Gaussian input, Z-matrix of N, CA and C with variables (Angstrom, degrees):
# hf/3-21g

backbone

0 1
 N
 C     1     B1
 C     2     B2     1     A1
 N     3     B3     2     A2     1     D1
 C     4     B4     3     A3     2     D2
 C     5     B5     4     A4     3     D3
 N     6     B6     5     A5     4     D4
 C     7     B7     6     A6     5     D5
 C     8     B8     7     A7     6     D6
 N     9     B9     8     A8     7     D7
 C    10    B10     9     A9     8     D8
 C    11    B11    10    A10     9     D9
 N    12    B12    11    A11    10    D10
 C    13    B13    12    A12    11    D11
 C    14    B14    13    A13    12    D12
 N    15    B15    14    A14    13    D13
 C    16    B16    15    A15    14    D14
 C    17    B17    16    A16    15    D15
 N    18    B18    17    A17    16    D16
 C    19    B19    18    A18    17    D17
 C    20    B20    19    A19    18    D18
 N    21    B21    20    A20    19    D19
 C    22    B22    21    A21    20    D20
 C    23    B23    22    A22    21    D21
 N    24    B24    23    A23    22    D22
 C    25    B25    24    A24    23    D23
 C    26    B26    25    A25    24    D24
 N    27    B27    26    A26    25    D25
 C    28    B28    27    A27    26    D26
 C    29    B29    28    A28    27    D27
 N    30    B30    29    A29    28    D28
 C    31    B31    30    A30    29    D29
 C    32    B32    31    A31    30    D30
 N    33    B33    32    A32    31    D31
 C    34    B34    33    A33    32    D32
 C    35    B35    34    A34    33    D33
 N    36    B36    35    A35    34    D34
 C    37    B37    36    A36    35    D35
 C    38    B38    37    A37    36    D36
 N    39    B39    38    A38    37    D37
 C    40    B40    39    A39    38    D38
 C    41    B41    40    A40    39    D39
 N    42    B42    41    A41    40    D40
 C    43    B43    42    A42    41    D41
 C    44    B44    43    A43    42    D42
 N    45    B45    44    A44    43    D43
 C    46    B46    45    A45    44    D44
 C    47    B47    46    A46    45    D45
 N    48    B48    47    A47    46    D46
 C    49    B49    48    A48    47    D47
 C    50    B50    49    A49    48    D48
 N    51    B51    50    A50    49    D49
 C    52    B52    51    A51    50    D50
 C    53    B53    52    A52    51    D51
 N    54    B54    53    A53    52    D52
 C    55    B55    54    A54    53    D53
 C    56    B56    55    A55    54    D54
 N    57    B57    56    A56    55    D55
 C    58    B58    57    A57    56    D56
 C    59    B59    58    A58    57    D57
 N    60    B60    59    A59    58    D58
 C    61    B61    60    A60    59    D59
 C    62    B62    61    A61    60    D60
 N    63    B63    62    A62    61    D61
 C    64    B64    63    A63    62    D62
 C    65    B65    64    A64    63    D63
 N    66    B66    65    A65    64    D64
 C    67    B67    66    A66    65    D65
 C    68    B68    67    A67    66    D66
 N    69    B69    68    A68    67    D67
 C    70    B70    69    A69    68    D68
 C    71    B71    70    A70    69    D69
 N    72    B72    71    A71    70    D70
 C    73    B73    72    A72    71    D71
 C    74    B74    73    A73    72    D72
 N    75    B75    74    A74    73    D73
 C    76    B76    75    A75    74    D74
 C    77    B77    76    A76    75    D75
 N    78    B78    77    A77    76    D76
 C    79    B79    78    A78    77    D77
 C    80    B80    79    A79    78    D78
 N    81    B81    80    A80    79    D79
 C    82    B82    81    A81    80    D80
 C    83    B83    82    A82    81    D81
 N    84    B84    83    A83    82    D82
 C    85    B85    84    A84    83    D83
 C    86    B86    85    A85    84    D84
 N    87    B87    86    A86    85    D85
 C    88    B88    87    A87    86    D86
 C    89    B89    88    A88    87    D87
 N    90    B90    89    A89    88    D88
 C    91    B91    90    A90    89    D89
 C    92    B92    91    A91    90    D90
 N    93    B93    92    A92    91    D91
 C    94    B94    93    A93    92    D92
 C    95    B95    94    A94    93    D93
 N    96    B96    95    A95    94    D94
 C    97    B97    96    A96    95    D95
 C    98    B98    97    A97    96    D96
 N    99    B99    98    A98    97    D97
 C   100   B100    99    A99    98    D98
 C   101   B101   100   A100    99    D99
 N   102   B102   101   A101   100   D100
 C   103   B103   102   A102   101   D101
 C   104   B104   103   A103   102   D102
 N   105   B105   104   A104   103   D103
 C   106   B106   105   A105   104   D104
 C   107   B107   106   A106   105   D105
 N   108   B108   107   A107   106   D106
 C   109   B109   108   A108   107   D107
 C   110   B110   109   A109   108   D108
 N   111   B111   110   A110   109   D109
 C   112   B112   111   A111   110   D110
 C   113   B113   112   A112   111   D111
 N   114   B114   113   A113   112   D112
 C   115   B115   114   A114   113   D113
 C   116   B116   115   A115   114   D114
 N   117   B117   116   A116   115   D115
 C   118   B118   117   A117   116   D116
 C   119   B119   118   A118   117   D117
 N   120   B120   119   A119   118   D118
 C   121   B121   120   A120   119   D119
 C   122   B122   121   A121   120   D120
 N   123   B123   122   A122   121   D121
 C   124   B124   123   A123   122   D122
 C   125   B125   124   A124   123   D123
 N   126   B126   125   A125   124   D124
 C   127   B127   126   A126   125   D125
 C   128   B128   127   A127   126   D126
 N   129   B129   128   A128   127   D127
 C   130   B130   129   A129   128   D128
 C   131   B131   130   A130   129   D129
 N   132   B132   131   A131   130   D130
 C   133   B133   132   A132   131   D131
 C   134   B134   133   A133   132   D132
 N   135   B135   134   A134   133   D133
 C   136   B136   135   A135   134   D134
 C   137   B137   136   A136   135   D135
 N   138   B138   137   A137   136   D136
 C   139   B139   138   A138   137   D137
 C   140   B140   139   A139   138   D138
 N   141   B141   140   A140   139   D139
 C   142   B142   141   A141   140   D140
 C   143   B143   142   A142   141   D141
 N   144   B144   143   A143   142   D142
 C   145   B145   144   A144   143   D143
 C   146   B146   145   A145   144   D144
 N   147   B147   146   A146   145   D145
 C   148   B148   147   A147   146   D146
 C   149   B149   148   A148   147   D147
 N   150   B150   149   A149   148   D148
 C   151   B151   150   A150   149   D149
 C   152   B152   151   A151   150   D150
 N   153   B153   152   A152   151   D151
 C   154   B154   153   A153   152   D152
 C   155   B155   154   A154   153   D153
 N   156   B156   155   A155   154   D154
 C   157   B157   156   A156   155   D155
 C   158   B158   157   A157   156   D156
 N   159   B159   158   A158   157   D157
 C   160   B160   159   A159   158   D158
 C   161   B161   160   A160   159   D159
 N   162   B162   161   A161   160   D160
 C   163   B163   162   A162   161   D161
 C   164   B164   163   A163   162   D162
 N   165   B165   164   A164   163   D163
 C   166   B166   165   A165   164   D164
 C   167   B167   166   A166   165   D165
 N   168   B168   167   A167   166   D166
 C   169   B169   168   A168   167   D167
 C   170   B170   169   A169   168   D168
 N   171   B171   170   A170   169   D169
 C   172   B172   171   A171   170   D170
 C   173   B173   172   A172   171   D171
 N   174   B174   173   A173   172   D172
 C   175   B175   174   A174   173   D173
 C   176   B176   175   A175   174   D174
 N   177   B177   176   A176   175   D175
 C   178   B178   177   A177   176   D176
 C   179   B179   178   A178   177   D177
 N   180   B180   179   A179   178   D178
 C   181   B181   180   A180   179   D179
 C   182   B182   181   A181   180   D180
 N   183   B183   182   A182   181   D181
 C   184   B184   183   A183   182   D182
 C   185   B185   184   A184   183   D183
 N   186   B186   185   A185   184   D184
 C   187   B187   186   A186   185   D185
 C   188   B188   187   A187   186   D186
 N   189   B189   188   A188   187   D187
 C   190   B190   189   A189   188   D188
 C   191   B191   190   A190   189   D189
 N   192   B192   191   A191   190   D190
 C   193   B193   192   A192   191   D191
 C   194   B194   193   A193   192   D192
 N   195   B195   194   A194   193   D193
 C   196   B196   195   A195   194   D194
 C   197   B197   196   A196   195   D195
 N   198   B198   197   A197   196   D196
 C   199   B199   198   A198   197   D197
 C   200   B200   199   A199   198   D198
 N   201   B201   200   A200   199   D199
 C   202   B202   201   A201   200   D200
 C   203   B203   202   A202   201   D201
 N   204   B204   203   A203   202   D202
 C   205   B205   204   A204   203   D203
 C   206   B206   205   A205   204   D204
 N   207   B207   206   A206   205   D205
 C   208   B208   207   A207   206   D206
 C   209   B209   208   A208   207   D207
 N   210   B210   209   A209   208   D208
 C   211   B211   210   A210   209   D209
 C   212   B212   211   A211   210   D210
 N   213   B213   212   A212   211   D211
 C   214   B214   213   A213   212   D212
 C   215   B215   214   A214   213   D213
 N   216   B216   215   A215   214   D214
 C   217   B217   216   A216   215   D215
 C   218   B218   217   A217   216   D216

   B1=1.4692
   B2=1.5170
   B3=1.3373
   B4=1.4537
   B5=1.5409
   B6=1.3402
   B7=1.4771
   B8=1.5389
   B9=1.3238
   B10=1.4435
   B11=1.5123
   B12=1.3547
   B13=1.4715
   B14=1.5158
   B15=1.3273
   B16=1.4201
   B17=1.5080
   B18=1.3186
   B19=1.4781
   B20=1.4954
   B21=1.2657
   B22=1.5041
   B23=1.4832
   B24=1.3704
   B25=1.4839
   B26=1.4850
   B27=1.3312
   B28=1.4264
   B29=1.5043
   B30=1.2778
   B31=1.4522
   B32=1.5439
   B33=1.3374
   B34=1.4309
   B35=1.5200
   B36=1.3177
   B37=1.4633
   B38=1.5374
   B39=1.3338
   B40=1.4852
   B41=1.5098
   B42=1.3001
   B43=1.4698
   B44=1.5492
   B45=1.3306
   B46=1.3878
   B47=1.5490
   B48=1.2644
   B49=1.5206
   B50=1.5160
   B51=1.3300
   B52=1.4877
   B53=1.5352
   B54=1.3593
   B55=1.4141
   B56=1.5504
   B57=1.2895
   B58=1.4570
   B59=1.5076
   B60=1.3161
   B61=1.4673
   B62=1.5440
   B63=1.3026
   B64=1.4994
   B65=1.5077
   B66=1.3209
   B67=1.4776
   B68=1.4940
   B69=1.2993
   B70=1.4653
   B71=1.5129
   B72=1.2745
   B73=1.4788
   B74=1.4881
   B75=1.3248
   B76=1.4728
   B77=1.5227
   B78=1.2959
   B79=1.4452
   B80=1.5225
   B81=1.3072
   B82=1.4831
   B83=1.4806
   B84=1.3514
   B85=1.4686
   B86=1.4905
   B87=1.3237
   B88=1.4669
   B89=1.5123
   B90=1.3426
   B91=1.4620
   B92=1.5559
   B93=1.3044
   B94=1.4545
   B95=1.4871
   B96=1.3166
   B97=1.4101
   B98=1.5300
   B99=1.3715
   B100=1.4422
   B101=1.4970
   B102=1.2996
   B103=1.4753
   B104=1.5246
   B105=1.2980
   B106=1.4670
   B107=1.5252
   B108=1.3083
   B109=1.4647
   B110=1.5023
   B111=1.3439
   B112=1.4470
   B113=1.5045
   B114=1.3311
   B115=1.4547
   B116=1.5572
   B117=1.3502
   B118=1.4770
   B119=1.5291
   B120=1.3011
   B121=1.5052
   B122=1.5089
   B123=1.3300
   B124=1.4762
   B125=1.5458
   B126=1.3458
   B127=1.4826
   B128=1.5531
   B129=1.2994
   B130=1.4699
   B131=1.5441
   B132=1.3176
   B133=1.4266
   B134=1.5247
   B135=1.3387
   B136=1.4561
   B137=1.5611
   B138=1.3375
   B139=1.4553
   B140=1.5136
   B141=1.3410
   B142=1.4243
   B143=1.5103
   B144=1.3382
   B145=1.4675
   B146=1.5439
   B147=1.3267
   B148=1.4654
   B149=1.4961
   B150=1.3594
   B151=1.4434
   B152=1.5153
   B153=1.3303
   B154=1.5062
   B155=1.5188
   B156=1.3967
   B157=1.4830
   B158=1.5062
   B159=1.3375
   B160=1.4374
   B161=1.5250
   B162=1.3772
   B163=1.4577
   B164=1.5445
   B165=1.3254
   B166=1.4373
   B167=1.4945
   B168=1.3225
   B169=1.4631
   B170=1.5344
   B171=1.3448
   B172=1.4716
   B173=1.4688
   B174=1.3247
   B175=1.4880
   B176=1.5095
   B177=1.2781
   B178=1.4968
   B179=1.5038
   B180=1.2850
   B181=1.5109
   B182=1.5129
   B183=1.2961
   B184=1.4772
   B185=1.4819
   B186=1.3270
   B187=1.4701
   B188=1.5276
   B189=1.2763
   B190=1.4692
   B191=1.4962
   B192=1.3472
   B193=1.4948
   B194=1.4892
   B195=1.3586
   B196=1.4451
   B197=1.4690
   B198=1.3193
   B199=1.4884
   B200=1.5296
   B201=1.3557
   B202=1.4345
   B203=1.5389
   B204=1.2579
   B205=1.4656
   B206=1.5214
   B207=1.3305
   B208=1.4235
   B209=1.5311
   B210=1.2891
   B211=1.4411
   B212=1.5288
   B213=1.3242
   B214=1.5028
   B215=1.5611
   B216=1.2852
   B217=1.4875
   B218=1.5093
   A1=108.55
   A2=114.46
   A3=119.24
   A4=106.34
   A5=113.13
   A6=119.31
   A7=107.08
   A8=115.10
   A9=122.12
   A10=105.64
   A11=116.02
   A12=118.61
   A13=110.89
   A14=113.84
   A15=121.26
   A16=108.92
   A17=116.53
   A18=122.30
   A19=115.85
   A20=115.13
   A21=121.84
   A22=111.57
   A23=116.63
   A24=119.61
   A25=112.28
   A26=117.87
   A27=124.52
   A28=107.30
   A29=117.28
   A30=124.58
   A31=114.09
   A32=116.56
   A33=121.59
   A34=112.01
   A35=115.71
   A36=120.17
   A37=112.07
   A38=116.76
   A39=122.90
   A40=113.23
   A41=116.69
   A42=121.53
   A43=108.30
   A44=113.82
   A45=120.95
   A46=113.48
   A47=114.87
   A48=122.62
   A49=108.09
   A50=115.53
   A51=124.36
   A52=111.34
   A53=114.17
   A54=119.52
   A55=111.58
   A56=117.64
   A57=119.61
   A58=109.43
   A59=118.61
   A60=123.17
   A61=106.96
   A62=115.44
   A63=122.39
   A64=107.46
   A65=114.29
   A66=123.42
   A67=106.22
   A68=117.01
   A69=121.09
   A70=112.16
   A71=114.75
   A72=120.09
   A73=111.22
   A74=115.30
   A75=119.44
   A76=112.28
   A77=117.95
   A78=119.48
   A79=113.55
   A80=115.85
   A81=118.33
   A82=113.02
   A83=117.57
   A84=121.67
   A85=114.65
   A86=117.51
   A87=121.60
   A88=111.02
   A89=117.68
   A90=121.31
   A91=110.47
   A92=117.16
   A93=122.19
   A94=107.36
   A95=119.88
   A96=122.72
   A97=113.35
   A98=116.80
   A99=122.33
   A100=111.57
   A101=119.86
   A102=122.59
   A103=112.18
   A104=116.25
   A105=122.45
   A106=105.32
   A107=116.11
   A108=120.14
   A109=108.06
   A110=114.83
   A111=124.11
   A112=104.44
   A113=113.22
   A114=121.64
   A115=110.44
   A116=113.66
   A117=118.98
   A118=109.27
   A119=118.34
   A120=118.95
   A121=111.75
   A122=113.87
   A123=121.83
   A124=105.38
   A125=115.38
   A126=117.26
   A127=111.02
   A128=115.52
   A129=120.28
   A130=111.65
   A131=116.06
   A132=120.24
   A133=114.88
   A134=116.83
   A135=121.76
   A136=111.87
   A137=113.91
   A138=121.98
   A139=108.84
   A140=118.79
   A141=122.75
   A142=112.80
   A143=116.15
   A144=117.82
   A145=111.07
   A146=115.42
   A147=117.57
   A148=113.19
   A149=118.63
   A150=120.42
   A151=110.46
   A152=118.90
   A153=121.97
   A154=107.53
   A155=117.18
   A156=118.96
   A157=111.09
   A158=117.42
   A159=121.87
   A160=112.42
   A161=116.89
   A162=121.69
   A163=109.89
   A164=118.43
   A165=119.69
   A166=116.12
   A167=116.27
   A168=119.79
   A169=107.70
   A170=117.13
   A171=121.63
   A172=111.69
   A173=117.10
   A174=121.92
   A175=115.50
   A176=121.78
   A177=122.68
   A178=105.76
   A179=117.09
   A180=121.84
   A181=111.44
   A182=119.97
   A183=124.23
   A184=107.75
   A185=114.34
   A186=122.13
   A187=106.52
   A188=118.72
   A189=123.02
   A190=112.15
   A191=116.99
   A192=121.63
   A193=111.33
   A194=121.14
   A195=123.14
   A196=111.92
   A197=115.67
   A198=122.95
   A199=111.03
   A200=118.39
   A201=122.46
   A202=108.65
   A203=116.75
   A204=123.80
   A205=111.37
   A206=115.37
   A207=120.25
   A208=111.45
   A209=118.88
   A210=123.30
   A211=114.94
   A212=115.18
   A213=116.27
   A214=113.81
   A215=117.18
   A216=114.74
   A217=112.01
   D1=131.34
   D2=175.27
   D3=-125.83
   D4=123.37
   D5=178.47
   D6=-105.25
   D7=126.23
   D8=-178.46
   D9=-131.72
   D10=133.63
   D11=177.93
   D12=-175.88
   D13=-165.06
   D14=-176.88
   D15=-138.80
   D16=148.80
   D17=-179.53
   D18=-81.35
   D19=-2.91
   D20=179.23
   D21=-122.88
   D22=125.76
   D23=174.09
   D24=-76.94
   D25=-30.93
   D26=179.42
   D27=-134.30
   D28=109.17
   D29=-176.08
   D30=-62.97
   D31=-28.40
   D32=179.38
   D33=-74.46
   D34=-38.40
   D35=-175.17
   D36=-104.74
   D37=-3.77
   D38=-177.73
   D39=52.76
   D40=46.07
   D41=178.98
   D42=-84.31
   D43=151.66
   D44=179.47
   D45=-109.54
   D46=28.24
   D47=178.14
   D48=-117.26
   D49=153.57
   D50=-179.00
   D51=54.46
   D52=53.62
   D53=-177.71
   D54=-70.98
   D55=138.89
   D56=175.89
   D57=-80.33
   D58=112.48
   D59=-173.75
   D60=-130.22
   D61=131.30
   D62=171.67
   D63=-117.75
   D64=129.02
   D65=175.82
   D66=-115.02
   D67=110.16
   D68=-177.17
   D69=-111.65
   D70=146.63
   D71=-179.44
   D72=96.81
   D73=161.17
   D74=-178.17
   D75=-107.95
   D76=4.92
   D77=178.18
   D78=58.23
   D79=40.34
   D80=-179.98
   D81=66.52
   D82=29.76
   D83=-179.03
   D84=97.63
   D85=-1.94
   D86=-175.80
   D87=-76.06
   D88=-23.89
   D89=-177.65
   D90=-120.44
   D91=148.72
   D92=169.53
   D93=-79.80
   D94=133.33
   D95=-179.90
   D96=-103.12
   D97=172.15
   D98=173.72
   D99=74.29
   D100=30.47
   D101=-179.97
   D102=-121.64
   D103=156.45
   D104=170.39
   D105=-120.34
   D106=124.46
   D107=178.89
   D108=-123.44
   D109=128.55
   D110=170.17
   D111=-105.96
   D112=108.90
   D113=-173.91
   D114=-93.16
   D115=150.75
   D116=172.11
   D117=-60.09
   D118=157.34
   D119=-179.78
   D120=-60.91
   D121=130.11
   D122=-177.48
   D123=-158.79
   D124=155.15
   D125=175.54
   D126=-62.65
   D127=142.89
   D128=176.74
   D129=-58.01
   D130=-29.55
   D131=178.53
   D132=-64.94
   D133=-20.17
   D134=169.89
   D135=-61.33
   D136=-41.93
   D137=175.77
   D138=-60.91
   D139=-46.21
   D140=179.43
   D141=-58.64
   D142=-42.10
   D143=178.68
   D144=-64.86
   D145=-41.05
   D146=178.56
   D147=-64.91
   D148=-35.32
   D149=177.16
   D150=-71.10
   D151=-34.79
   D152=178.63
   D153=-62.27
   D154=-41.67
   D155=176.40
   D156=-57.98
   D157=-46.85
   D158=-177.50
   D159=-63.79
   D160=-26.51
   D161=-179.68
   D162=-86.97
   D163=-4.52
   D164=179.64
   D165=88.58
   D166=13.29
   D167=179.31
   D168=-74.29
   D169=129.45
   D170=-177.47
   D171=-110.13
   D172=151.33
   D173=172.89
   D174=85.59
   D175=7.25
   D176=-178.36
   D177=-102.21
   D178=106.33
   D179=178.41
   D180=-93.55
   D181=-31.01
   D182=-179.15
   D183=-139.17
   D184=150.92
   D185=177.53
   D186=-143.98
   D187=117.89
   D188=-178.66
   D189=54.67
   D190=-122.13
   D191=-179.36
   D192=-99.09
   D193=26.34
   D194=-178.69
   D195=-59.25
   D196=151.26
   D197=176.47
   D198=-119.11
   D199=-6.65
   D200=179.87
   D201=158.69
   D202=-169.16
   D203=-178.88
   D204=-102.03
   D205=155.22
   D206=175.01
   D207=-86.57
   D208=128.32
   D209=-173.52
   D210=-77.02
   D211=-29.44
   D212=-166.98
   D213=-107.73
   D214=20.24
   D215=177.62
   D216=-88.21

């Protein structure tokens, strides 16, 4: 899995919403590939938690400002 993106959704206003994120690779079969997902607003750290689950990391309940895991990745 390779995560590539930017911390600003709008470089002129320095907003942290609608971040351009690319998640490449299938993680050895852990992720479905070939999809485009427009997710409801959520902290980016929710994605990190979900990816940690897919990588087999145990015992991480929160990460940064996360509010939960993403269901559809």
